[in-house]
Residue frames as a rotation matrix with the C-alpha (Angstrom) as fourth column:
MET 1
0.002 -0.990 0.143 19.80
0.872 0.072 0.485 -39.87
-0.490 0.124 0.863 -55.38
ALA 2
0.043 0.081 0.996 18.59
0.764 -0.645 0.019 -36.95
0.643 0.760 -0.090 -57.44
GLU 3
0.938 0.343 -0.047 18.23
0.280 -0.672 0.686 -34.97
0.204 -0.657 -0.726 -54.20
GLN 4
0.391 -0.866 -0.312 22.00
0.605 -0.013 0.796 -35.11
-0.693 -0.500 0.519 -53.63
ASN 5
-0.495 -0.590 0.638 22.66
0.865 -0.262 0.428 -33.40
-0.085 0.764 0.640 -57.00
ASP 6
0.483 0.767 0.422 19.99
0.770 -0.602 0.214 -30.70
0.418 0.221 -0.881 -56.52
PRO 7
-0.507 -0.754 0.418 21.72
0.468 -0.647 -0.601 -27.31
0.724 -0.109 0.681 -56.08
ALA 8
0.085 0.612 0.786 18.81
-0.494 -0.659 0.567 -25.89
0.865 -0.437 0.246 -54.00
MET 9
0.913 0.250 -0.323 19.06
0.099 0.631 0.769 -28.78
0.396 -0.734 0.552 -51.57
ALA 10
0.071 -0.968 -0.242 22.81
0.883 0.174 -0.435 -28.33
0.463 -0.183 0.867 -51.31
GLU 11
-0.443 -0.184 0.877 22.25
-0.017 -0.977 -0.213 -24.64
0.896 -0.110 0.430 -50.53
VAL 12
0.570 0.728 0.381 19.72
-0.476 -0.085 0.875 -25.48
0.670 -0.680 0.298 -47.77
MET 13
0.769 -0.336 -0.543 22.08
0.559 0.766 0.318 -28.01
0.309 -0.549 0.777 -46.26
ALA 14
-0.307 -0.920 0.244 24.91
0.680 -0.392 -0.620 -25.48
0.666 -0.025 0.746 -46.31
LEU 15
-0.134 0.356 0.925 22.67
-0.412 -0.869 0.274 -22.93
0.901 -0.344 0.263 -44.53
LEU 16
0.856 0.508 -0.098 21.72
-0.160 0.439 0.884 -25.46
0.492 -0.741 0.457 -41.88
GLU 17
0.412 -0.788 -0.457 25.34
0.843 0.521 -0.137 -26.30
0.346 -0.328 0.879 -41.20
THR 18
-0.565 -0.657 0.499 26.43
0.440 -0.752 -0.492 -22.66
0.698 -0.059 0.714 -40.95
GLU 19
0.269 0.752 0.602 23.37
-0.256 -0.547 0.797 -21.64
0.928 -0.369 0.045 -38.88
HIS 20
0.814 -0.006 -0.581 24.56
0.498 0.523 0.692 -23.72
0.300 -0.852 0.429 -35.97
ALA 21
-0.175 -0.974 -0.143 27.93
0.964 -0.140 -0.227 -21.99
0.201 -0.177 0.963 -36.06
ASN 22
-0.572 -0.030 0.819 26.30
0.177 -0.980 0.088 -18.53
0.801 0.195 0.566 -36.10
THR 23
0.569 0.804 -0.174 24.07
0.354 -0.048 0.934 -19.04
0.743 -0.593 -0.312 -33.06
PRO 24
0.168 -0.517 0.839 25.18
-0.685 -0.673 -0.278 -17.01
0.709 -0.529 -0.467 -30.08
ALA 25
-0.642 -0.470 -0.605 26.90
0.131 0.711 -0.691 -18.81
0.755 -0.524 -0.395 -27.28
ALA 26
0.351 0.777 -0.523 24.82
0.678 0.175 0.714 -19.55
0.646 -0.605 -0.465 -24.24
ALA 27
0.411 -0.141 0.901 24.81
-0.445 -0.893 0.063 -16.75
0.796 -0.427 -0.430 -21.71
PRO 28
-0.651 -0.691 -0.314 27.09
-0.028 0.436 -0.900 -17.41
0.758 -0.577 -0.303 -18.78
GLY 29
0.154 0.723 -0.674 25.34
0.707 0.396 0.586 -18.61
0.691 -0.566 -0.450 -15.66
PRO 30
0.839 0.215 0.500 24.89
-0.144 -0.798 0.585 -16.49
0.525 -0.563 -0.639 -12.56
ASP 31
-0.287 -0.942 0.176 27.84
-0.342 -0.071 -0.937 -15.69
0.895 -0.329 -0.302 -10.35
ILE 32
0.352 0.550 -0.757 27.15
0.348 0.674 0.652 -18.17
0.869 -0.493 0.046 -7.53
PRO 33
-0.481 -0.579 -0.659 29.46
0.794 0.031 -0.607 -16.89
0.371 -0.815 0.445 -4.73
PRO 34
-0.934 0.171 0.314 27.69
-0.257 -0.931 -0.260 -13.50
0.247 -0.324 0.913 -4.37
LEU 35
-0.002 0.987 -0.164 24.30
-0.531 0.138 0.836 -15.23
0.848 0.088 0.523 -4.46
ARG 36
0.141 -0.041 -0.989 25.43
0.597 0.801 0.052 -17.68
0.790 -0.598 0.138 -1.81
GLU 37
-0.849 -0.496 -0.183 26.66
0.461 -0.523 -0.717 -14.75
0.260 -0.693 0.673 0.30
GLN 38
-0.587 0.715 0.380 23.25
-0.622 -0.698 0.355 -13.04
0.519 -0.028 0.854 0.02
LEU 39
0.342 0.707 -0.619 21.58
-0.096 0.681 0.726 -16.23
0.935 -0.189 0.301 1.18
ALA 40
-0.266 -0.525 -0.808 24.01
0.788 0.365 -0.496 -16.45
0.555 -0.769 0.316 4.12
ILE 41
-0.962 -0.026 0.273 23.12
-0.096 -0.901 -0.423 -12.88
0.257 -0.433 0.864 5.09
LEU 42
-0.106 0.994 0.007 19.44
-0.625 -0.072 0.777 -13.78
0.773 0.078 0.629 4.87
VAL 43
0.258 0.128 -0.958 20.00
0.459 0.856 0.237 -16.76
0.850 -0.501 0.162 7.17
SER 44
-0.693 -0.633 -0.345 21.87
0.616 -0.271 -0.739 -14.49
0.375 -0.725 0.578 9.60
THR 45
-0.756 0.455 0.472 18.91
-0.477 -0.875 0.080 -12.10
0.449 -0.164 0.878 9.80
GLY 46
-0.859 0.424 0.288 16.58
0.018 0.586 -0.810 -14.91
-0.512 -0.691 -0.511 10.89
LYS 47
0.002 0.901 -0.433 14.07
-0.643 -0.330 -0.691 -14.25
-0.766 0.280 0.579 8.11
CYS 48
-0.857 -0.461 -0.230 15.05
-0.472 0.524 0.709 -17.20
-0.206 0.716 -0.666 5.95
LYS 49
-0.695 0.645 0.317 11.82
0.581 0.764 -0.280 -19.19
-0.422 -0.010 -0.906 6.46
GLU 50
0.197 0.800 -0.566 9.66
0.237 -0.599 -0.764 -16.13
-0.951 0.016 -0.308 5.77
ALA 51
0.045 -0.268 -0.962 11.62
-0.702 -0.694 0.160 -15.07
-0.711 0.668 -0.219 2.69
ILE 52
-0.489 -0.345 -0.801 12.38
-0.853 0.381 0.357 -18.32
0.183 0.858 -0.481 0.88
GLY 53
0.518 0.849 -0.108 10.15
-0.792 0.523 0.316 -20.87
0.325 -0.078 0.943 2.59
ALA 54
0.573 -0.388 -0.722 12.98
0.330 0.916 -0.230 -22.98
0.751 -0.107 0.652 4.01
ASN 55
0.903 -0.361 0.233 14.86
-0.361 -0.343 0.867 -22.98
-0.233 -0.867 -0.440 7.30
LEU 56
0.628 -0.767 -0.133 18.52
0.334 0.420 -0.844 -23.07
0.703 0.486 0.519 6.34
THR 57
0.741 -0.540 -0.399 21.63
0.330 -0.224 0.917 -22.85
-0.585 -0.811 0.012 8.46
LEU 58
0.508 -0.642 -0.575 24.85
-0.765 -0.642 0.042 -21.17
-0.396 0.419 -0.817 7.38
ASP 59
-0.479 -0.693 0.540 26.42
-0.380 0.717 0.584 -24.62
-0.792 0.075 -0.607 7.00
GLN 60
0.100 0.608 0.788 23.59
0.589 0.602 -0.539 -25.75
-0.802 0.518 -0.298 4.73
VAL 61
0.878 0.190 -0.439 23.97
-0.169 -0.734 -0.657 -22.60
-0.447 0.651 -0.613 2.59
LYS 62
-0.004 -0.972 -0.234 27.67
-0.827 -0.128 0.548 -23.41
-0.563 0.196 -0.803 2.14
ARG 63
-0.683 -0.292 0.669 26.79
-0.049 0.933 0.357 -26.92
-0.729 0.211 -0.651 0.93
LEU 64
0.417 0.907 -0.060 23.94
-0.104 -0.018 -0.994 -25.98
-0.903 0.420 0.087 -1.44
SER 65
-0.168 -0.387 0.907 24.35
0.880 0.356 0.315 -26.97
-0.445 0.850 0.281 -5.06
ASP 66
-0.956 -0.220 -0.194 24.59
0.105 -0.874 0.474 -24.14
-0.274 0.433 0.859 -7.57
LYS 67
-0.593 0.798 0.109 21.11
0.287 0.083 0.954 -25.03
0.753 0.597 -0.278 -8.82
ASP 68
0.170 0.659 -0.733 19.66
0.948 0.094 0.305 -24.73
0.270 -0.746 -0.609 -5.30
VAL 69
-0.540 -0.420 -0.729 21.47
0.602 -0.799 0.014 -21.43
-0.588 -0.431 0.684 -4.70
VAL 70
-0.975 0.202 0.093 19.84
-0.049 -0.603 0.796 -20.01
0.217 0.771 0.598 -7.84
LYS 71
-0.252 0.938 -0.238 16.45
0.563 0.342 0.753 -21.46
0.787 0.056 -0.614 -6.83
TYR 72
0.123 0.280 -0.952 16.53
0.981 -0.179 0.074 -19.90
-0.150 -0.943 -0.297 -3.36
GLN 73
-0.784 -0.451 -0.427 17.91
0.376 -0.892 0.253 -16.63
-0.495 0.038 0.868 -4.71
LYS 74
-0.780 0.569 0.261 14.95
0.102 -0.295 0.950 -16.36
0.617 0.768 0.172 -7.13
ARG 75
0.125 0.824 -0.553 12.55
0.836 0.213 0.506 -16.98
0.534 -0.526 -0.662 -4.25
TYR 76
-0.187 -0.290 -0.938 14.29
0.836 -0.549 0.003 -14.27
-0.516 -0.784 0.345 -2.25
GLU 77
-0.984 -0.174 0.022 14.12
0.154 -0.795 0.587 -11.79
-0.084 0.582 0.809 -5.15
THR 78
-0.368 0.925 0.092 10.40
0.369 0.055 0.928 -12.52
0.853 0.375 -0.362 -5.47
TYR 79
0.195 0.388 -0.901 9.91
0.975 0.022 0.220 -11.97
0.105 -0.922 -0.374 -1.75
VAL 80
-0.551 -0.492 -0.674 11.82
0.574 -0.810 0.122 -8.67
-0.605 -0.320 0.729 -1.79
GLY 81
-0.934 0.228 0.274 9.93
0.126 -0.509 0.852 -7.50
0.334 0.830 0.446 -4.86
ALA 82
-0.040 0.980 -0.194 6.57
0.626 0.176 0.759 -8.28
0.778 -0.091 -0.621 -3.26
LYS 83
0.132 0.033 -0.991 7.52
0.951 -0.286 0.118 -6.51
-0.279 -0.958 -0.069 -0.01
THR 84
-0.833 -0.496 -0.246 8.84
0.389 -0.840 0.377 -3.49
-0.393 0.219 0.893 -1.91
THR 85
-0.702 0.638 0.316 5.68
0.186 -0.265 0.946 -3.22
0.687 0.723 0.067 -3.97
GLU 86
0.166 0.787 -0.594 3.49
0.845 0.197 0.496 -3.64
0.508 -0.584 -0.633 -0.89
THR 87
-0.191 -0.336 -0.922 5.35
0.818 -0.573 0.039 -0.85
-0.542 -0.747 0.385 0.94
LEU 88
-0.980 -0.198 0.021 5.16
0.171 -0.784 0.597 1.51
-0.102 0.589 0.802 -2.01
ILE 89
-0.368 0.919 0.138 1.43
0.389 0.018 0.921 0.89
0.844 0.393 -0.365 -2.44
GLU 90
0.209 0.420 -0.883 0.82
0.972 0.008 0.234 1.45
0.105 -0.907 -0.407 1.27
SER 91
-0.498 -0.495 -0.712 2.79
0.589 -0.795 0.142 4.72
-0.636 -0.349 0.688 1.28
PHE 92
-0.963 0.129 0.235 1.21
0.130 -0.541 0.831 5.98
0.234 0.831 0.504 -1.93
LEU 93
-0.120 0.989 -0.087 -2.34
0.587 0.141 0.797 5.23
0.800 0.044 -0.598 -0.78
SER 94
0.104 0.109 -0.989 -1.74
0.964 -0.255 0.073 6.85
-0.244 -0.961 -0.132 2.60
LEU 95
-0.753 -0.455 -0.476 -0.37
0.329 -0.886 0.325 9.99
-0.570 0.088 0.817 1.00
SER 96
-0.815 0.496 0.298 -3.15
0.220 -0.210 0.953 10.05
0.535 0.842 0.062 -1.61
VAL 97
0.135 0.892 -0.431 -5.87
0.847 0.122 0.518 9.79
0.515 -0.434 -0.739 1.02
LYS 98
-0.091 -0.252 -0.964 -4.16
0.801 -0.594 0.080 12.52
-0.592 -0.764 0.255 3.04
ALA 99
-0.953 -0.301 -0.042 -3.89
0.207 -0.742 0.638 14.77
-0.223 0.599 0.769 -0.03
VAL 100
-0.446 0.871 0.203 -7.57
0.387 -0.017 0.922 14.27
0.807 0.490 -0.329 -0.88
GLY 101
0.174 0.500 -0.848 -8.41
0.974 0.040 0.223 14.94
0.146 -0.865 -0.480 2.78
VAL 102
-0.678 -0.443 -0.587 -6.82
0.510 -0.858 0.059 18.38
-0.530 -0.259 0.808 2.49
VAL 103
-0.953 0.299 0.036 -9.25
-0.146 -0.563 0.814 19.27
0.264 0.771 0.580 -0.32
VAL 104
0.005 0.997 -0.074 -12.42
-0.492 0.067 0.868 17.48
0.871 0.032 0.491 0.81
LYS 105
-0.140 0.035 0.990 -13.66
-0.976 0.163 -0.144 16.08
-0.166 -0.986 0.011 4.10
ILE 106
-0.362 -0.028 -0.932 -13.18
-0.338 0.935 0.104 12.31
0.869 0.352 -0.348 4.38
ASP 107
0.637 0.716 0.287 -15.43
-0.551 0.162 0.818 10.47
0.539 -0.679 0.498 6.85
ASP 108
0.770 -0.406 0.492 -12.94
-0.192 0.587 0.786 7.72
-0.608 -0.700 0.374 7.74
ALA 109
0.385 -0.699 -0.603 -9.51
-0.922 -0.276 -0.270 8.03
0.023 0.660 -0.751 6.12
GLY 110
-0.547 -0.617 0.565 -8.33
-0.663 0.732 0.158 4.64
-0.511 -0.288 -0.810 7.45
ALA 111
0.092 0.677 0.730 -11.36
0.133 0.719 -0.683 2.84
-0.987 0.160 -0.024 6.04
LEU 112
0.849 0.187 -0.493 -10.92
-0.409 -0.357 -0.840 4.59
-0.334 0.915 -0.227 2.69
LYS 113
-0.045 -0.959 -0.279 -7.25
-0.998 0.028 0.064 3.60
-0.053 0.281 -0.958 2.52
ASN 114
-0.560 -0.132 0.818 -8.08
-0.320 0.945 -0.066 -0.02
-0.764 -0.299 -0.572 3.43
GLU 115
0.497 0.810 0.310 -10.84
0.070 0.319 -0.945 -0.18
-0.865 0.491 0.102 0.84
LEU 116
0.688 -0.335 -0.644 -8.51
-0.724 -0.388 -0.570 1.15
-0.059 0.858 -0.510 -1.85
LYS 117
-0.366 -0.914 0.175 -5.77
-0.910 0.391 0.139 -1.27
-0.195 -0.109 -0.975 -0.75
ASN 118
-0.438 0.259 0.861 -8.17
-0.104 0.936 -0.335 -4.24
-0.893 -0.237 -0.383 -0.82
ASP 119
0.630 0.651 -0.423 -9.49
-0.477 -0.105 -0.872 -3.42
-0.613 0.751 0.245 -4.28
CYS 120
0.384 -0.461 0.800 -8.17
0.495 0.834 0.243 -6.08
-0.780 0.303 0.548 -6.67
ILE 121
0.702 -0.078 0.708 -7.94
0.669 -0.266 -0.694 -3.82
0.242 0.961 -0.135 -9.72
ILE 122
0.862 -0.384 0.331 -6.16
-0.427 -0.902 0.064 -0.99
0.274 -0.197 -0.941 -7.92
THR 123
0.517 -0.686 0.512 -3.72
-0.401 0.335 0.853 -3.34
-0.756 -0.647 -0.102 -6.19
LYS 124
0.467 -0.317 0.826 -2.95
0.679 0.726 -0.106 -5.24
-0.566 0.610 0.554 -9.41
GLU 125
0.747 -0.139 0.650 -2.34
0.487 -0.551 -0.678 -2.13
0.452 0.823 -0.344 -11.49
MET 126
0.790 -0.481 0.380 -0.30
-0.600 -0.735 0.317 -0.39
0.127 -0.478 -0.869 -8.80
SER 127
0.538 -0.605 0.586 1.76
-0.014 0.689 0.724 -3.56
-0.843 -0.398 0.362 -8.29
GLN 128
0.503 -0.333 0.798 2.61
0.856 0.322 -0.405 -3.58
-0.121 0.886 0.447 -11.98
MET 129
0.808 -0.172 0.564 3.40
0.068 -0.923 -0.379 0.14
0.586 0.345 -0.734 -11.99
PHE 130
0.691 -0.562 0.454 5.61
-0.699 -0.360 0.618 0.04
-0.184 -0.745 -0.642 -8.89
GLY 131
0.568 -0.488 0.663 7.22
0.315 0.873 0.373 -3.23
-0.761 -0.004 0.649 -10.03
GLY 132
0.629 -0.294 0.720 8.18
0.722 -0.125 -0.681 -1.54
0.290 0.948 0.133 -13.30
LEU 133
0.779 -0.337 0.529 9.54
-0.387 -0.922 -0.017 1.45
0.493 -0.192 -0.849 -11.41
ALA 134
0.688 -0.527 0.500 11.56
-0.378 0.328 0.866 -0.85
-0.620 -0.784 0.027 -9.16
LEU 135
0.511 -0.497 0.701 13.10
0.731 0.680 -0.050 -2.56
-0.452 0.538 0.712 -12.17
ARG 136
0.610 -0.215 0.763 13.83
0.547 -0.582 -0.601 0.73
0.573 0.784 -0.237 -13.90
PHE 137
0.479 -0.350 0.805 15.10
-0.409 -0.900 -0.149 2.80
0.777 -0.258 -0.575 -10.97
GLY 138
0.078 -0.512 -0.855 16.26
0.482 0.771 -0.417 0.21
0.873 -0.380 0.307 -8.43
SER 139
-0.339 -0.348 -0.874 17.88
0.936 -0.035 -0.350 1.73
0.091 -0.937 0.337 -5.36
THR 140
-0.937 0.011 0.349 16.77
0.023 -0.996 0.092 5.25
0.348 0.094 0.933 -6.27
LEU 141
-0.044 0.997 -0.063 13.25
0.023 0.064 0.998 4.13
0.999 0.042 -0.026 -5.47
ALA 142
-0.086 -0.057 -0.995 14.28
0.946 0.309 -0.100 3.83
0.313 -0.949 0.027 -1.81
VAL 143
-0.940 -0.269 -0.209 14.68
0.318 -0.913 -0.255 7.60
-0.123 -0.307 0.944 -1.67
ALA 144
-0.607 0.784 0.130 11.25
-0.379 -0.430 0.819 8.12
0.698 0.448 0.558 -3.23
ASN 145
0.131 0.666 -0.734 9.72
0.444 0.622 0.645 5.69
0.886 -0.410 -0.214 -0.76
ALA 146
-0.498 -0.367 -0.786 11.40
0.867 -0.199 -0.456 7.44
0.011 -0.909 0.417 2.17
LEU 147
-0.984 0.161 0.082 9.88
-0.151 -0.982 0.114 10.73
0.099 0.100 0.990 0.97
LEU 148
-0.219 0.953 -0.210 6.44
-0.186 0.170 0.968 9.09
0.958 0.251 0.140 0.68
ILE 149
0.026 0.188 -0.982 6.73
0.828 0.547 0.127 7.74
0.560 -0.816 -0.142 4.23
ILE 150
-0.819 -0.358 -0.448 7.82
0.550 -0.713 -0.436 11.14
-0.163 -0.603 0.781 5.58
ALA 151
-0.825 0.545 0.150 5.00
-0.378 -0.730 0.569 12.89
0.420 0.413 0.808 3.74
LYS 152
-0.116 0.797 -0.593 2.57
0.302 0.597 0.743 10.35
0.946 -0.093 -0.310 5.16
HIS 153
-0.018 0.027 -0.999 3.43
0.990 0.137 -0.014 11.58
0.137 -0.990 -0.029 8.66
VAL 154
-0.963 -0.267 0.025 3.27
0.265 -0.962 -0.064 15.31
0.041 -0.055 0.998 7.88
ASP 155
-0.104 0.951 -0.290 0.13
0.773 -0.106 -0.625 17.17
-0.626 -0.289 -0.725 8.94
PHE 156
-0.787 -0.173 0.592 -0.87
0.580 -0.534 0.615 19.12
0.210 0.827 0.521 5.85
GLY 157
0.157 0.987 0.025 -4.10
0.893 -0.153 0.424 20.36
0.422 -0.044 -0.905 7.48
SER 158
0.574 0.028 -0.819 -2.58
0.575 -0.726 0.377 23.13
-0.584 -0.687 -0.433 9.59
ASP 159
0.762 -0.227 0.606 -1.49
0.442 -0.502 -0.744 26.14
0.473 0.834 -0.282 7.59
VAL 160
0.210 -0.651 0.730 0.45
-0.524 -0.705 -0.478 27.87
0.825 -0.282 -0.489 10.36
PRO 161
-0.418 -0.395 -0.818 2.36
0.472 0.675 -0.567 26.24
0.776 -0.624 -0.096 13.20
GLU 162
0.458 0.724 -0.516 0.71
0.789 -0.064 0.611 26.77
0.410 -0.686 -0.601 16.63
GLN 163
-0.133 -0.580 -0.803 3.44
0.854 -0.478 0.204 29.03
-0.503 -0.659 0.559 18.01
SER 164
-0.919 -0.210 0.333 3.03
0.372 -0.739 0.562 31.49
0.128 0.641 0.757 15.13
SER 165
-0.095 0.960 0.263 -0.73
0.462 -0.192 0.866 31.70
0.882 0.204 -0.425 15.64
VAL 166
0.388 0.161 -0.907 -0.20
0.916 -0.171 0.362 32.64
-0.097 -0.972 -0.214 19.30
THR 167
-0.611 -0.695 -0.379 2.14
0.614 -0.718 0.327 35.44
-0.500 -0.033 0.866 18.22
VAL 168
-0.764 0.395 0.510 -0.38
0.296 -0.487 0.822 36.70
0.573 0.779 0.255 15.66
THR 169
0.281 0.913 -0.295 -3.18
0.718 0.004 0.696 36.62
0.637 -0.407 -0.655 18.24
GLU 170
0.116 -0.314 -0.942 -1.08
0.876 -0.414 0.246 38.61
-0.467 -0.854 0.227 20.73
GLN 171
-0.867 -0.497 -0.019 -0.10
0.417 -0.747 0.517 41.15
-0.271 0.441 0.855 18.08
SER 172
-0.482 0.750 0.453 -3.68
0.429 -0.248 0.868 41.54
0.764 0.613 -0.202 16.86
SER 173
0.445 0.648 -0.619 -4.96
0.865 -0.132 0.484 42.27
0.232 -0.750 -0.619 20.39
VAL 174
-0.259 -0.616 -0.744 -2.24
0.681 -0.663 0.311 44.90
-0.685 -0.426 0.591 20.85
THR 175
-0.932 -0.064 0.357 -3.11
0.333 -0.535 0.776 46.42
0.142 0.842 0.520 17.48
ALA 176
-0.030 0.995 0.091 -6.80
0.677 -0.047 0.734 46.46
0.735 0.084 -0.673 18.39
GLN 177
0.354 0.105 -0.929 -6.00
0.880 -0.374 0.293 48.29
-0.317 -0.921 -0.225 21.66
GLU 178
-0.686 -0.661 -0.303 -3.90
0.487 -0.727 0.484 50.83
-0.540 0.185 0.821 19.78
LEU 179
-0.705 0.495 0.509 -6.77
0.414 -0.295 0.861 51.45
0.576 0.817 0.003 17.37
VAL 180
0.350 0.851 -0.391 -9.20
0.841 -0.101 0.532 51.95
0.414 -0.515 -0.751 20.23
SER 181
0.084 -0.380 -0.921 -6.82
0.766 -0.566 0.304 54.42
-0.637 -0.731 0.243 21.91
ILE 182
-0.887 -0.419 0.194 -6.34
0.435 -0.617 0.656 56.37
-0.155 0.666 0.730 18.69
THR 183
-0.376 0.829 0.415 -10.09
0.505 -0.192 0.842 56.76
0.777 0.526 -0.346 18.14
GLU 184
0.396 0.492 -0.775 -10.64
0.918 -0.208 0.337 58.00
0.005 -0.845 -0.534 21.69
């Protein structure tokens, strides 16, 4: 009974009662209709089994509970993230091997790229780096990846296009003939 008259205990009880009132409200749940629409688009593409591990029909997507919609959407986001990271790593390694090949001779560029890609440490660290970039820059990363893919297919080894070298060769032979005629 002495505890009920204790001012410190009364203060603690008052704090506990007001603390509940000061807690932030629970964050609103995800907006289900757009998520359901994304799943329907996935089903329409025919990649549903590959992406979320379940064969769904459009009718089944319409009847999914909100909890299942969120579950499948998270699987899909994980799938897309993994594919995005894999593509970025592939493009980056290809371009890196090509860039190094411009400076030094590489015995087998394909084998080097595969060895780098299969290295656990490199893959793990690059996955984290590109995953962070994907979260930070989102759609803008698509442009960067397109540039990496284009650069991967550019031949950096030739300094001058072939047509220009033919023109230079023709001009140099004419110049050489002119020099010979001048000295005669």
